N, C-alpha and C positions, 0 to 999 in steps of 0.2 A: 231499186225504184224503176218504174216504167219510164219509157221515153216516148218521144213523139212518134217514132216509126211503129210503135206497138199499138197505136190507136187507130181504129178503123176510121177512114175519112168520112164515111156516112154518119158516124157518131160524132166525131170531133166538130163537124160543121154546126151541130146543134148546141154545142157547149155555150157559145156566146149568148144564144137565146135563153138558155136556162139561167145564165148569170144575170141577164137583163130582167128576167122574171123575178128573181130573188131580190135584186136591188130595187126593182119596182115596188115589191111588197114592203121593203124596209122604208123606202123614201115616201111611199104613200102613207105608211103608218106615222112617220115623223111629221110630214107637212100637213096631213089631215088633222093632226092634233093641235097645230098652232092656232087655227081659227076657232078651235073649241075651248081653249083655255079660259076665256072669259065666262063662258057658260058653265064650265066645270067649277070655276071659282064660286059662282053664284050658288051652284048646287051644293057645294061643300061649305059655304059661308066663309070663303077666303078672299083675300085681295088678288085681283088679276095680275098685279105687278109682282106678286110673290109666288107665282105658280111654276117657276122655273124648275123646281125640284122634281116635277113629273118628267121633265126632259133630261135634266142633269143626272138623275138617278139611273136612267137608262144608258146614256152615253158614257158615264163614268164606269158603270159595271161592264159595259162592252170593252172599254179600254183596258180594264183590269184582267178580263178573261181572254182577250185575244192571244196573249203569249201562251196560254194553256192550249189554245186551238192549234198552234204550231206543233206542240208536242203530241197532242192527241192525234192529229192528222198523220204525223210521221209514224206513229206506233200502230194505229188502227186502220189507216187508209182514208183517202179523201171521200170515198163513197159512203162508208159507214158513218163517219163523223158528220158529213153534210146532211144525210137523211135524219140523223138524230137531232141536228140543229133545227131543221125545219119543224120537226115534231114539237120541240121545246118552245120555239117561237109561236107556233100556232096555239099551243096550250096556254102560253102566257097571254096571248091576245084574248082568249076566252076568259081567263081570270080577270083581266082588266075590265072586260065588259060586265063582269059580275060584281065589280067593286062598288061599295056603298059609302066609302069615306076616303079622304085624301091619303091617309097612311096606308090603307088597304090598296089603293091604286098605285102608290109608290112601290109597295112590296111586289105587286103583280108586274109592274114595269121591270123591276129587277129580275124577276123570274123570266120574263120575256127576253131580257137582255142576254140570258144564258144561251139562248138560241141565236140571237142576233150577233153575238160575239164570234160564233163559229161559221155562220152561213157565208158571208161575203169573203172573208179571208180564204176559206177553202176553195171557193169558186175561182178567186184570183190566182191562187197557187196552182190549181188544176190547169188554168189557161197558160200560166208561165211554163208548166211542164210540157204542155201540148203543142204550143205554137213557137216558131222561131222568133228571135228577138226583133227581127226586122218587121214582123207583123204585129208586135205587141201594141203599138200606138193605135193602129187601125182596129184591132180587136177591142181594146179598152174603150175607144171612142164608140164602137158599135154597141157594146153592152150598156154604155152610159146614155146614149141618145134615147133608146126605148124606155130606159129607166126614168128619164126626165118627164115622162108622161105622168108619173106619180106626183111630182111636185106641181105639175100643171093642173091635174085633176084634184089633188089632195085638198087644197084650201076651199075650192068651190064645193066639192062633194061633202067635205066636212061641214061647211056652213049650211048646206042643204039638209044634211042629216040631223044636225043640231036643231035646226028650226022646225023641221017637219016630223022628226021622230025623237031621238034623244042622242046624247053624246056617246052612249054605250055602243051604238051601231058603227062608230068609226073603228072600233076594234073587231067587231064581228066580221067586217069586210075581209080581214086577213085570213079567215078560216078557209073559205073555198080556194083562195089563191095558194095557201100553204098546202092544201091537199093536192092541187094540180102540180105543184113543184115536186112533191114527194113521188108522184106517179112518174113524172119525167126523169127525176134523178135515178130511180131504180132502173130505168132503161138505158140512159145515155152516159152517166158520169162514170169515168174510170176510177179504179181504186188504187191510186198511187200510194206507196209506202216508202219509207227510207229508214236507215239506221238511226237509232235514237238511244240516248243514255237514260238513266233514271231521271224522273221529273225533279226539277230543281225547286223543291217546295220552299226552301228558305229564301231563294232569290225572288220567288213570286211574292212572298210575304213582305220582303223589303220594298219591292216596287209598289205593291198594293197600299201599304201604309203610307209611303211617300206621296203617291199621286192622290190618294183620298184626302190626306191631310191638307195638301196644297189647294185642292179644289174646294174643300170645305172652308178654308180661310177666305177665299174670294166670295163664295156663296153666302156665308154666314156673318160677314164682317159687320153688318148692320142689325144683326139679330140681338135683341136685348138679353137673351139667355147666354150670350158669349161675351166675356170681358175682353178688353184689349190685351191684357196679359195672357189670357187663355188662347186667343188667336195667335199671338206671337209664339207661344209655346208650341202650338200646333204647327206653325210654319217651320220652326226649328226642327221639330220632330220629322216633318216631311222631308226637309232638305237633308237631315242627318241619315234618314232611311235610304234615300237615293244615293248618298255618298257611300254608305256601307255596301250597297249593292254593287257599285263600281269596283270596290275592293274585292268583294265576294266573286264577281264575274271573272276577274283576272286569275283567281285561284282554281276555278272550276273547269273540268274538262268539257262538260256539257252545260254551260250556263243557260238560264232561261232565254236570255237574249244575248247573243255574242256581240259585245261592244267593239270587237275588232273590225266589224263591218263599217265602223265610222271612219276607217282609213280611206274609204271611197268618197271622194270629194262630192260627186253628184248626189250621193245618198245623204251625206252629212248636210249639205246645203238644202236639199229638198226637205229633210226632216225638220231642221231648224226653221226654215222658211214657212213650213206648214204651221208650226206652233205659233210663231210670232205674227204672221199675217192674219191667221184666223182669230187672233185675239180681237181684231177689228171687224172681220167679216163673219165670224162664226155665229154671232147673235142676230144677224140681219133677218134670217127666215122667221125668227120669233118676234123681232122688234116691229117689222113692217105691219103684219096683220094685227098685232096688238095696238099699234099706233092708230090704225084705221078704225078699230073698234072703240078703244078707250079714249083716244084723242078726238077723232072726227065723229064718233057716234054711229059708225056704220054697223049694220047687222053682220052676223057671221057670214051669211051667204054673199052679201054685197062685198065684204072684204075679200072673200074667196075669189069672186069674179075679178076684182082688181089685180089679183096675183097672176092671172092667166097670161097677159101680155109679157110679163117678165119671164115666165117659164118658156114661152114661145121664143123669145129672143135668146134665151139660154140654149135651147135646142138648136136653133139656126146657127148660132155663133160657134158651136162645137164642130160643125162641119168645116169651119175655116181654120181650126187649130193646126192641122197638119201642114197646109200650105204656108201658114204664117211662120211656124217654127222652122220650116225648111228654108224660107226666104231670109229670116232675120236671126235664126238661131235661138236656142233656149235662153241664153243669158239676156239678150236684148228684149225678147218677148216677155220674160218674167219681170224684169225691172220696170218696163214701161206699163205693162198691164196692171201691175200692183200699184204703181203710182196713180194711174187713172182710176182704178177701183177706189182708192182712198179719197181721191178728189170728188168722185160721185157720191160716196157715202157722206163726206163733209157737206155737200150741197143740200142734203136733207135738213141741215140746220136752218135753212131759209124757208122751210115750209111753215106756214101758219094756217089758222082756221080760214083765212081769206084766200088761200092758194087754191086754184082750180084743180079739179081732179085730173084734167088733161096733163097739167104740169107734173103732178105726182106720178102719173102713169109713165110719162116720158123719162123721169128719173129712174123709175123702177125698170123700164125696158133697157136703159143704158147700163144699169147695174147688172142686169141679167146677162147682157151680151158680153160685157168685159170680164165678169167673174167666171164665165164659162171658159174663156181663153186662159185666164190666170190659173184657175184651179186644175184644169186638165194638164196644162204644161207643168205645173208644180207637182202633180201626182205622178206623171210619167217620167220626169227627170230622175226620180228616185230609182227607176228601174233600168237606167241606162247601162249600169255596170254589173247587173245581176249575173250570178253564175249558179249552176245547179247545186253546188256544195253548200252554199250559204243562202240560197233563195228562201228557205223556210224562215230563217232568222230575219232576213231583210223584209219579207212579207209581213211577219208579225210586227216588226218595228214600225213599218209604214202604216199598218192598220191601227196600231195603238196610237201613233202620233195623230192620225186623222180624227179618231174618236175623242182623244184627250183634248185636241185643239178645239173641237166643236163644244165640248163640255166647258172648257175654260172660257171660250168666247161667249157662250150663253150666260155663264155665271158673271162674267165681267159686264155684259150688257145689262143684266138685272141689277148688279151693284151700282152701275152708273145711273140707272133710272131712279133707284131709291136715294142715291146721293143728291140728285138734282131736283127731286120731287118737292122738297120744302126749302130750297135755298133762297135766301133773302134777295139775291141779285136777280132772281127771276121775278119780273114785275107783275105778271098776271097770275090768275088762279087757274089758268088752263093747264090741264095735265099734259097737253101736247108739248109744252115748253121743256118738260123733263126729257122727252124723247129727243127734242132738237139738240140740246146740249150733249146728250149721250151720243147722238150721231156725230157731232163735231169731234168729240174725243176719239171715237172709233175710227173716224176718217183720218185723223192725224196719226194714230197708231199704225194704220195700214200703210200710209205713205212712208213712214219711217221704216217699216219692215222691208221695203224694197231694197234697202242697203244690203240685206242678207244675200241677195242674188248677185251682187257684184263680185262675190268670191268664186263664181262659176267661171270656168275657162270659156273662151269664145267658141270652142269646138265641143263643148259639153253636149252629150246626147246625140252625137253623130251616128252611133250604133242604131238609134231609133229613127232619126230623120234620113239617114243615108246620104247626108250632104255635109262636106267639110266647109266650115266658114273661114273666110280669109280675114285675118286680123290686120286691119289697115294701119294700126299703130306699131306693128312689129317692124 
């Protein structure tokens, strides 16, 4: 495998920009879609509260294919896999734009996800191989801040395109960006490879069946085509498949994901924290624009404009992450930022049709600022104890966790919306009430998830922050 000293400095300094461009394309694709769901629902004759399959199909497929990305990257090299990934993602975007039915769009999103599953993990792995650990937080922050332009522009651009042209154009936008990324990748991305055994096809099948079954249970619980017994059987199947993988991984020399890396406390807490906390936060990018359109009756463009202050707050807040974690440490930062995030989400419960848009914007700005700190700290703590021998396994696990958490968060948010939509204790006929109660539950879940981070040591992440925290209770 290549090492940092093998990389030309004039080339390596452009790697973060390429990473930012790729994440920008993915984040633009995701956020631009959120404001278009209501229009797509009308176009296909579907309920806007049941359009989560367009997003879940993508995020779940990405989660399932990310472990494959680790093996492919090790065997064929970062450059080859990365360029192939962009080609697949760009073609998938074209297929999405040409879709004429919901099922066709879902299938196109799954194809698009084949590329999405490879792009970001390969970039992250290349950065880990190229830069020293002390620079990782700075580099990750750098590639994330430009990428946040995607979420800032996405809802507004999506709303504009939906109203002035059609929703098909939100996918066409990816094509020129993808072509630019291919040209850059050919010039600057190094082709790291490493030793790898045979692909663990059985391990991948166990994980795929397990994660798919569990996600479908959450997403389809209110679907009349699924009985309670059928959902329970699916849940058992999912849990059993994951349990079998654990036994399988212990026997394999080269398992798909080496579970031995869970011995690293920082990674274990970061992964579990990602899964649990995003059950509450993962659905917010979908819920807010949907609430503004379905609940308040805003146009797609108006709803997109309302999202800009939140994205700006998110960008600004990320510049504060490094000084905050250096001052208070990862443990304290994660505990309090997660609690504060949950409290802000819970406050969306008090929004009614009489609430001024200024109040709504202030809540959204607060959410954007705090979640930036929480998510950046949560994602980088998992990298605190990385080493080159296990970095591919760790990178795959982290990426799978993030995508799976978003998928579960969106599925849970949609489940809560359907649960509260026709409940008798909701006194009015306003659809906004379903959103209010869903926000309340999501806020409570997020606050409770903060307990996960209490298992971190006070000095966790010092290899990243470069500062040892003093434990006053010692």
